[in-house]
C-alpha positions in Angstrom: 31.5 -9.9 2.1 29.7 -8.8 -1.1 26.2 -10.3 -0.7 22.8 -8.6 -0.4 19.2 -9.7 -0.1 16.9 -12.2 1.6 15.1 -13.7 -1.4 16.4 -11.7 -4.4 20.1 -12.2 -3.5 23.1 -10.6 -5.1 26.8 -11.4 -5.1 29.0 -8.9 -6.9 32.5 -9.6 -8.3 35.4 -8.2 -10.2 38.0 -5.4 -10.2 38.4 -2.2 -12.2 41.4 -3.4 -14.1 40.9 -7.1 -13.8 39.5 -9.4 -16.6 35.9 -8.3 -15.9 33.2 -7.3 -13.5 29.7 -8.6 -12.9 27.0 -9.9 -10.7 25.4 -13.2 -9.6 21.7 -13.0 -8.9 20.0 -15.8 -7.0 16.3 -16.0 -6.2 15.1 -14.5 -9.4 11.6 -15.9 -10.4 11.4 -18.0 -13.6 9.6 -16.8 -16.7 10.8 -13.2 -16.8 11.8 -11.9 -20.3 15.5 -11.2 -20.2 18.2 -11.0 -22.9 21.5 -9.1 -23.2 19.7 -6.4 -25.1 17.3 -5.7 -22.2 20.3 -4.5 -20.2 21.7 -2.1 -22.7 19.5 1.0 -22.1 20.3 1.4 -18.4 23.9 0.4 -19.0 24.3 3.2 -21.6 23.0 5.7 -19.1 25.9 4.8 -16.7 28.6 5.0 -19.4 31.2 7.8 -19.5 31.8 10.1 -22.5 30.0 13.2 -21.5 31.9 16.4 -20.5 33.2 15.9 -16.9 33.3 12.1 -17.0 36.3 9.9 -17.3 37.9 9.5 -20.8 38.1 5.8 -20.1 35.6 4.3 -22.6 34.5 0.7 -22.2 32.1 -1.2 -24.4 30.2 -2.5 -21.4 28.6 -5.2 -23.4 26.8 -7.6 -21.0 27.0 -11.4 -21.3 24.4 -13.4 -19.5 26.3 -16.7 -18.8 23.6 -18.6 -17.0 20.0 -18.4 -15.7 18.1 -17.9 -18.9 16.8 -20.2 -21.6 15.1 -19.0 -24.9 15.0 -15.5 -23.6 13.4 -16.1 -20.2 14.8 -16.6 -16.7 14.9 -20.2 -15.6 14.8 -19.7 -11.8 18.5 -20.8 -11.6 21.2 -18.2 -10.6 21.8 -15.5 -13.2 25.5 -14.6 -13.9 26.0 -11.4 -15.9 29.6 -10.6 -16.9 31.2 -7.5 -18.4 34.7 -7.8 -19.8 37.3 -5.0 -19.1 39.1 -3.9 -22.3 40.4 -0.4 -21.8 42.8 -0.4 -18.8 46.1 1.4 -18.1 47.3 -0.1 -14.9 50.7 1.5 -15.0 49.1 4.8 -13.8 48.6 3.3 -10.4 52.1 1.7 -9.7 53.0 4.2 -7.0 49.9 3.6 -4.8 51.3 0.8 -2.7 53.7 3.3 -1.0 51.8 6.5 -1.5 48.0 6.1 -1.0 45.7 8.7 -2.5 43.8 11.0 -0.2 40.1 10.2 -0.1 40.5 6.8 -1.6 40.4 3.3 -0.2 44.1 2.6 -1.0 45.2 3.0 2.6 42.5 1.0 4.3 42.5 -1.7 1.6 46.2 -2.4 2.1 45.8 -2.6 5.9 42.8 -5.0 5.6 43.9 -7.2 2.7 47.7 -6.7 2.6 49.8 -6.0 -0.4 48.0 -8.7 -2.4 45.0 -6.2 -2.8 44.5 -5.2 -6.4 45.0 -1.4 -6.2 44.9 -0.7 -10.0 42.0 1.6 -10.9 40.7 1.2 -7.3 40.4 -2.6 -7.7 37.3 -3.9 -6.1 36.5 -0.5 -4.5 36.1 1.1 -7.9 32.9 2.7 -9.2 33.2 0.4 -12.2 31.8 -2.5 -10.0 28.5 -0.7 -10.1 27.9 -2.1 -13.5 26.7 -5.3 -11.8 24.2 -3.2 -9.7 22.8 -1.6 -12.8 22.4 -5.0 -14.5 20.6 -6.4 -11.4 18.5 -3.3 -11.3 17.1 -4.1 -14.8 16.0 -7.5 -13.6 14.6 -6.0 -10.4 12.5 -3.5 -12.4 11.0 -6.4 -14.4 10.0 -8.0 -11.1 8.4 -4.8 -9.9 6.2 -4.5 -12.9 4.2 -1.2 -13.0 6.4 0.5 -10.3 8.0 3.5 -11.9 11.5 4.6 -10.5 13.1 7.8 -11.7 16.3 9.3 -10.3 17.6 12.7 -11.4 20.5 14.9 -10.7 19.3 18.1 -9.0 22.5 19.8 -7.9 26.2 19.8 -8.9 28.8 21.5 -6.8 26.1 23.4 -5.0 24.7 24.8 -8.2 21.7 24.3 -10.4 23.8 25.0 -13.5 25.5 21.7 -13.9 27.6 22.6 -17.0 29.0 25.7 -15.2 29.9 23.7 -12.1 31.6 21.0 -14.1 33.5 23.5 -16.3 34.8 25.3 -13.3 36.0 22.1 -11.8 37.8 21.1 -15.0 39.5 24.5 -15.3 40.8 24.1 -11.7 41.8 20.5 -12.3 39.5 19.6 -9.4 36.2 17.8 -8.9 32.7 18.4 -7.6 29.9 16.4 -6.1 26.1 16.5 -6.4 22.7 15.6 -5.2 20.5 13.0 -6.8 16.8 12.7 -6.0 14.9 9.5 -6.5 11.1 9.0 -6.8 9.2 5.7 -7.0 5.5 5.6 -7.9 2.8 3.0 -8.1 4.1 1.2 -5.0 1.5 -0.8 -3.2 0.9 -0.4 0.5 2.8 -2.9 2.7 6.4 -3.4 1.3 9.0 -3.4 4.1 9.5 -5.1 7.5 9.7 -3.1 10.7 13.1 -2.3 12.1 16.0 -4.1 10.4 14.4 -4.6 7.0 12.5 -1.4 6.8 12.3 0.2 3.4 14.7 2.9 4.5 17.1 0.4 5.8 17.1 -1.8 2.7 17.5 1.1 0.3 20.1 2.8 2.4 22.2 -0.4 2.6 22.4 -0.5 -1.2 22.8 3.2 -1.7 25.8 3.2 0.6 27.3 0.3 -1.5 27.6 2.9 -4.3 31.1 4.4 -4.1 31.1 8.2 -3.3 27.8 8.1 -1.4 28.0 10.3 1.7 24.4 10.7 2.8 20.7 9.9 2.3 17.5 11.5 3.5 13.9 10.4 3.0 11.0 12.7 2.6 11.6 15.9 4.5 14.9 14.4 5.7 17.0 16.6 7.9 14.5 19.4 7.5 12.2 17.4 9.8 14.4 18.3 12.8 13.3 22.0 12.3 9.6 21.2 12.1 6.8 20.8 14.6 4.8 17.6 14.7 1.8 19.6 13.4 3.8 20.7 10.4 5.5 17.3 9.7 2.5 15.0 10.0 0.9 14.0 6.7 -2.9 14.4 6.9 -4.9 11.6 5.2 -7.3 12.9 2.5 -8.9 9.8 1.1 -9.6 6.1 1.9 -6.7 4.9 -0.2 -4.2 6.4 2.2 -3.3 9.4 0.0 -1.9 12.2 2.2 -2.0 16.0 1.9 1.8 16.3 2.2 4.5 13.8 1.9 7.1 14.6 4.6 7.3 10.8 5.4 8.5 10.2 1.8 6.0 7.4 1.2 7.1 5.4 4.2 5.5 4.9 7.7 6.9 2.5 10.2 9.4 1.2 7.6 6.5 0.2 5.3 5.4 1.7 2.1 2.2 3.7 2.5 1.1 4.0 -1.1 2.3 7.5 -1.6 5.3 8.5 -3.7 8.6 7.2 -2.3 11.0 10.1 -2.3 14.6 10.3 -1.1 17.8 12.2 -1.9 21.4 11.1 -2.0 24.6 13.2 -1.5 27.5 12.2 -3.7 31.0 13.4 -2.8 33.5 15.0 -5.2 35.7 12.4 -7.0 38.8 11.8 -4.9 41.2 11.6 -7.9 41.9 15.1 -9.0 44.6 16.8 -11.1 45.9 19.1 -8.4 48.9 18.5 -6.2 48.1 16.9 -2.9 50.0 15.7 0.2 50.3 12.1 1.2 52.5 9.8 3.3 55.1 7.8 1.4 55.2 4.8 3.7 58.4 3.4 2.0 60.3 6.6 2.9 58.4 7.4 6.1 57.8 11.0 5.1 55.0 13.2 3.7 55.5 14.2 0.1 53.7 15.7 -2.9 51.3 13.5 -4.9 50.1 14.2 -8.4 47.5 11.6 -9.5 47.8 10.2 -13.0 45.1 8.3 -14.9 41.7 8.9 -16.2 39.0 10.1 -13.8 35.6 11.8 -13.6 35.5 15.5 -12.6 31.9 14.8 -11.4 31.0 11.2 -10.7 27.5 12.3 -9.7 26.7 12.7 -13.5 26.7 9.0 -13.9 25.0 8.0 -10.6 21.2 8.4 -11.2 20.7 5.1 -13.0 22.7 3.3 -10.3 20.5 4.8 -7.6 17.4 3.7 -9.6 18.9 0.2 -9.8 19.7 0.0 -6.1 16.1 1.2 -5.3 14.6 -1.4 -7.6 16.8 -4.2 -6.1 15.7 -3.4 -2.5 12.0 -3.1 -3.5 12.1 -6.3 -5.5 13.5 -8.2 -2.5 10.8 -6.7 -0.3 8.1 -7.6 -2.8 9.2 -11.2 -3.0 9.5 -11.3 0.8 6.0 -9.9 1.2 4.7 -12.4 -1.4 6.4 -15.3 0.5 4.9 -14.4 3.8 1.4 -14.2 2.4 
């Protein structure tokens, strides 16, 4: 249900308003330097507090419960836990009968019944990505010199992020964004053809990030408008360096040594402060819905570090897989 990976394997757990959230990591090599403090930098990049993000502020202090000894990984499973402290579950008491448009409320209840934890989105919440960020820190250590950098390039269709967010706040609405991720110093040969291609592995994890609606590698959808003579990347030296990078650093599902490049579309946050329509299933009629609670006007502002983490996790698994087969 919530597992990923062939060698570097993850199992994610927790709910938004439960006692805590976290991740179990199996297959991590022994001898890697790792303490709670190593996790803090990337975790801080994901935190709320900036204009346009949720006013729910959590300490997000990690606790490594197992898998390390004297500051190094042991090779046993890592368990990393984050306690939830700042919850207001009463804001969600009406959702059993009146699911929020754009959210998982409706499908979650159909799939899991009325026992599903709907408060704060439960297990469908973006808060669960804390575990992904923590695992990403470990994965980056496994990757060594590989540099991964994700940046927000567009908010609400604009390059002026502040203006787009302010407009959404004034209208009690939300906006999405585009995040571009680049990875450098990748060796040639990571990835397995077809099912475990680099694109497949990364995309699998990217779509595990709530609010993701699309991904494109290299020239992406623009490739459909190009001729082969335009899209092909000509080789310019014996290392495999190419003149252009329409392939985004991947050929045949395998890294080719050039920069890995992809972009991710993040949708507007579903919880907005404007009146919407929904079905009240207890009454059997459509009625107005005004969502209470604390929500991001632009969740894309907090996504780049999560995309970096997802990329690192996929690449770390492929690195270990490549090492095992050799």
